[in-house]
N, C-alpha and C positions, 0 to 999 in steps of 0.2 A: 127186352130183347137183346141178348148181345147177338152180331152175327161177324160170321168171318168172312174172308174172301170166296173161301168155298163153300161156303155154309148152304146146305138144300132150301133153308127156309127160308125164303128171303122175304122184304117186306113190299106191299102194295101199295098204299097209296103215298101221297106224293109227300107227306107229312112225316113219314116215318123214314121212306126214302134219304132225305132231306134227316134226320137225325143220323142217318150212317154217315154219307156225304161230312157232315158237318166234323162227323170223329175222326176225316182223316188230317193230320194235319202239312194241308198244300200247301204251305206260306211259298212263294216261287225259290225261295234260298231251300227251299227242301226238295227231297226226289216225289214225283206224283205218282212213282208204280204200285203200290200197296193199292192207290184207287184204281189206280187202271186194271188191277190183278181182281179188283173186286168187279167192276165195271163187265172185263171177260167174261167172269164165273155170271154174273146174271143173265149177259147175254146167252151166253151155253146153256145156263135152265132150260132156257125157251126156244134153243135149237138157232139162234141165231149167230153166224158168223162176223167175227170182227178184225177189223185190220189195226195193228200198230204202226207209226211213225216215230223212230225212236230218235233220241237226237244223239248227238258225238260221241255224248258221255255215257250215254250207255244208265242213264240215271232218270232221266222226262220221256215223257212218250205223249204222241199226240193218240187215239183211237176213233174209228168210222164204223160205224155198224149200217148198213141196209137192209131196210124191213121193202120188199114190194119189188113187180119188175125192174133189171135197172135196165132194160132197156129203152126205157120211155123216159120223159124228162119230168121227174121229179122235184120236191123241194127238201133242201138244208135247217133242222133244227141245230145251231150251233150253241155251246158252250162252255167258255174256261173252266179249267178246272184248278187251278193256286185262285191263293187270296194273299193279303197282306198282312204285316205282321201284327202283331197283338202287343209287343212288349212297349215301354212303355206309354200302356192304353189304363186305367180304371174300370175294369169289367164289375159288375154288381154278379157273375157268373161266371161258369168253365165256360172258356171263347170255345171248345170244342167239345162241347155236352152242348146238344141243343134242348133251352131250357125256355118253355111255356108261361107268360107272364099272359090273362086277362086278354088271351088270344092272339099274343105276338110272340111269335119263335125267333129266341136269342141266338146267335153264334155266328162266327167268325164263318163269313161267309154267305151266311142263309141269304143273303140278300145278293150277293154280288160275287157269286153267283148262282151259288149253288141250289138255289129253291126252282129254278128251270132246268136245271141236270134233274131235280127230281121228278119234275110235271113230266119232260123227257121219257124217264125211266119208267114213271106209271102208267104211261100209254102203252108200252111196248104191248101189253098183254092186247087190249085193244086194236092196235096196227094189225097184229098175226090172223083177230079174231074177223078183221074189215077183208074185203074182196078191191086190195086197192088195186088199180088200175094202174097206178102211178106210183112210183117209190118215197120214202120218206128217208134220207137218210138220216144218223146222228150221227156227231161233230164234236168231240171232245179234246181239247185245248188246254197244251200249257204255256205258263211264261206271258202271259196276256198281260199281268199287271207291271211287269216291267218292259214294256216296247212292243209288244203281240209278234211277238218273237218265234214262241214255237208254232201255230198253225200256220206258218210258211208254208213248211216241207206241207202240208194238208192239204192248200188251196193249191201250191204247183204242182202236185201230180192229178187233182180233180182240174186245172187247165189241161191236161191232156186226154180226159174222158172221152168215148165215144159221144157219148150224147149227154152237153151241156143243161145242168139241172135247170128247172125253170125259174126258180127266186129261191132264197137263201134268207133266212130269218134268225138273227144274231138274238138272244134271249137276253140282253143287258138291261138292267131294272129301267123302268119306262113309266111304271106303273099302268103297266098294256098299251100306254099311247102310241102309237105307229111316228116313228122317227124316219126322216126320210134323209136325214145328210146329218155329219157330223164335221169337223175341222181336222186336217192335215197337222201333224206334228213334225217338227224335225227342232229335239234335244242336242244337245252341244256340250264339251267338257271341253275349258280351257286351261290352258296350262301359260302363264305370263313366265318368263326365264329372263331375270336379270344381273346385276350386281353387286354384290352385299361394301358392306365398309361402315363406317361411324359416321351417324347422324352429324356431325360435328360439320364434315364434309360432303354433306349429300351430294350437289353438285357433282363435285367427282363421280358420282356412281350412280346406279338403274335400278330403280326403285319399281320391283314388279306391283307391288300393290297401288301405285300412281296410274302409271298402263294397265293395269286391268281396270280401275277405275273409271280409265277413259273410254275404255273399251264398252265397260257395261251402260256410260251415257249415253254412247253411240244409239247401243240395243235400243233404250230408253227413247233417242228419238227417231229412231222407225218408229215403234210402235206409234208413235204421238204424227209423226208424220200418216200412217195407213190409219189413223183413223178420224185425222182429220180430210185428209184425200183419197183414201184409195177404197175398193168395191164393200158395199154394206149388203147387208142381208137381215130383216128385220126381222127371220124366224127363229135367230140366235137372239139368245138371250142376253149376251155380247154380240153387238151385229156387224166388230168389224176385225179383222187377222190382229191380235195381239201377242207382245213379245215380254217375257219376265226371264227375271234371274233371283235362282232361288237359295242357292248357295254360296260362299262366296270364303276361302281360306287362303291366309297371308303373315310373314309376319311373325316377327318370337318375342320382342319387345321394341322401345320407341328410340331407344340411344342404337340401334341397328336398322342400315336400308336393307328392306327385303329385297333376297335375290328370287323369291319364289313368292306364286299365288294363283290360283285356282279358284275357278269358277265355274255354275253352270246353270246353261239359260235356255228356253225355248222360245219358240216361233208357235201359234196355235192360227194357224191358216183358214181363210176359206177354200175351198176345193175351188175356185174359180182363178185363186191367186196365184201366184208364182212362189211355192215357198222355197226351193234353190236358190233361187234368187234372191232371197232376204239373205241366207247364209251366207252367200257367195259376197254379197254388200259388204257386210261383218268382216268376212277375210279378209275383203279387199282394201277396208279400210286399216286394215290391222298390219296389211303389208304393205302398203304404199304410205302411212302417215305416220302411222308407229316404230313399226321396225326399224325405219331408215334411223331415228332423234336415237331409238336405243342403241343402235349398231357404230352408231358416230360416236360412242363412247366405247364400248365392246363389244366387234365384232361377233361374241360367241352370244350374245342374247336375242332373243325371239320367243315368235306368240304360237303353239301350238295348238290345234284345234283335234280332237278327236269326237266321234259320235256316241252317244250315249244313248238314242233309239230315235227310231224313223219309221212313219207307216203314212197313207195315203189316208184320203178324209174320203167320206163320202158324202153322193150327190145321184139320188135318187128320185125322176120326174114324178112330182103330185101326180100324173095320172097313170103313172107304169102300171103294167097288172099284176106285180107285187103289192106296188102299195093297196089299190082298189083288195085286192084276195085279203091283207094285213086288215085294212079297214072291217073288212065282214066280218073275219074269225072275230077281231076283239072288237066287232059293233062298233067301233069309235068312226065319228064323220072327219075328223079332223086333224091333221100332222104337224110336226114340230121338224125343230134341227136342235143341235146340242153342240158344244163347247168339248166336251170331252171325248175323248177319241175310241175306238173300238176295235176288234177283226173285221167289220163288215168293212170297209173298206177294199179289205186286201183279196174276200170274198167277188168284191164286183172290181176292182182290176188288173187283177194275178188269173182268176178261173173265169171272169168275165159272168158275174152269173149276178142281175137284178136281185138288188139286199136293203132287209130291213133292218132296222133296229124294236125289236117291241118284246118286252120281257115283265116277269113282275117284282113287285117293291117298288121300293125310291132309291134317287140315287143320291137321296140327301141321310139315306141312313146306313149310306156305304163307308166302309175304310173308318170309322168312327168303331170308338168304344160301346160296348153294347148293340152291334149290329144287329137289325131285326128285319122280319118280312110278316106282314098278314097273312093267318092263314087266310083268311077272303080275297087277299091276292093268288095266294098258289092254285084255292080254288078258279078262282078265272082264268087263270092261265091252264088248267087243267080241260075245262069246258075249250077257252080257245084251240088246245092240240086235237079233240074231240072234234070240233067242226073243222079242221084243216084234215081229218082222220076223214072223213063224212064227203069232204071236197075233193081227195085224191082217189076213191070210189065209183064218182063221175063219171 
């Protein structure tokens, strides 16, 4: 069945809704407004009001729907609408057509994280039929995959609500395990500006690649120090703060001293450590050690730092009410922490809402060719949300 955003015949099951959501190509470089329009029409079909939070370009938006009495402290279910690109990946089927093989549902975003969105939507009739004493807020964001950018307008608005929600569940893929923490992230682009000339006279010029390399080594040395001496949290698979340089570009040919080199690096920081202090340490090394050497040859040389992305970590207590509730809803006894980032830290630090990460599917399937989610994971998430509805009726 093919649906348009204005069709009155909306699919009911989470699998059918997932098929519809996957059909929207919401790679982060694209607009998500066609999908947002579908969501608005879906909620309007059930008489549920929604609110858009537009970005500055008018090409993307967050969406919020509330079911139940907003005068009480309820719960947020939140997920992002954008997905990562498919270019350069060898898919066995059309990534924007949900395809089932042996109980596995393949499609871009099926796991990360349109599966959770589909479960949220499928539960709307049950939410409306229930006698909710506390509201359930359904939040849909954009540009999570490029630095948790889009959701900020929503959480900033939420920080001013007269009634702070009792908790938020961000449905990133955890196999429905309860995640109480993730690392802070800081990522930057560094541009080294040198002075070019013939390589036979290299000492007379400023080799941008050389100075970029020294800065990359400094970043690696900081990681080694943190691994040896920094804080540790054994709940993480990598229990210490890490650094990483992922991209570097510089030079044109061997006999020319390069006057430009650009590289991207990141810190993934335990929430209890100071991420900004680590970024400042890198810049201080550039300013006090490297730039004086460079400018002794040519004062126009230097090093520029530009932000790529930054978002806070998540740290929720194991005995917090939202942790205990999520364990009960997911029927799990344990909890864990993850190295990858989510929007959960923004809900916690900006909107001051206790937050957990828990959703269907495995992060190991995300971002890869033939991304998939198991039907059984959607069924488990459906049951999770039904238990939340029951809790909100008590």
